[in-house]
C-alpha positions in Angstrom: -203.5 -34.0 -42.7 -204.2 -36.3 -39.7 -205.3 -35.9 -36.4 -202.4 -37.8 -34.8 -198.8 -37.5 -34.6 -196.7 -39.4 -37.0 -199.6 -39.2 -39.8 -201.7 -41.6 -37.6 -205.5 -41.7 -38.7 -208.1 -40.5 -38.9 -206.3 -38.5 -41.7 -207.5 -36.5 -45.0 -206.7 -33.8 -47.3 -208.6 -31.3 -48.7 -208.0 -30.5 -52.3 -206.5 -26.6 -52.3 -204.7 -25.7 -55.5 -203.3 -22.7 -55.6 -205.7 -20.9 -53.0 -207.4 -20.8 -49.6 -209.4 -23.3 -48.0 -211.3 -22.7 -44.7 -211.6 -26.3 -42.8 -215.1 -27.7 -42.2 -215.6 -27.8 -38.5 -214.8 -31.4 -38.3 -211.0 -30.9 -39.3 -210.7 -27.5 -37.5 -208.2 -27.3 -34.7 -207.4 -30.8 -34.8 -204.6 -31.4 -37.1 -201.3 -32.7 -35.4 -199.5 -33.6 -38.3 -199.5 -32.5 -42.0 -198.0 -33.7 -45.6 -198.9 -31.9 -48.7 -198.5 -33.9 -52.1 -195.3 -33.7 -54.0 -195.3 -30.9 -56.0 -197.2 -28.4 -53.4 -196.2 -25.9 -50.8 -198.7 -25.3 -48.2 -199.1 -22.6 -45.2 -201.3 -23.7 -42.2 -203.2 -20.9 -40.9 -204.8 -20.2 -37.2 -207.7 -18.3 -38.4 -210.3 -18.6 -41.4 -209.5 -17.0 -44.9 -205.8 -17.8 -44.3 -205.3 -15.2 -41.5 -203.4 -15.2 -38.3 -200.5 -16.8 -37.7 -198.7 -19.9 -39.4 -196.2 -22.1 -38.3 -193.3 -20.1 -39.9 -193.1 -21.1 -43.6 -194.6 -23.1 -46.3 -194.5 -26.9 -45.7 -193.4 -29.3 -48.7 -193.4 -33.0 -49.0 -192.8 -34.8 -46.8 -194.5 -32.1 -44.2 -194.4 -32.2 -40.7 -195.0 -35.5 -38.9 -195.4 -33.4 -35.5 -196.7 -29.9 -35.8 -195.8 -29.5 -31.9 -192.2 -28.9 -33.3 -193.7 -25.9 -34.9 -195.9 -25.0 -31.8 -198.9 -25.4 -34.2 -200.7 -28.8 -32.8 -204.2 -28.6 -33.1 -204.3 -24.8 -34.4 -205.1 -25.2 -38.2 -208.4 -23.5 -39.2 -207.5 -22.6 -43.0 -204.9 -23.9 -45.5 -203.2 -21.9 -48.3 -201.3 -24.1 -51.3 -199.6 -23.4 -54.4 -197.8 -25.4 -56.9 -193.9 -25.5 -56.2 
């Protein structure tokens, strides 16, 4: 996930294999683009514990270079991922 549109730094990816991760405060509500690794599908969530709203479906590689298109810019608070 990246703070900027088009995967512009700063970027980081929390490892969330087959589970839910509440983002640390430094990464909460700042993501503007998201690219899961190959073989992984992820849902972004607006609330902790993978609750609330999401951008409408599982994101797979190459993900979304602009989360504004899904009306989810700067809204990610938790991430749920699974193996594809």
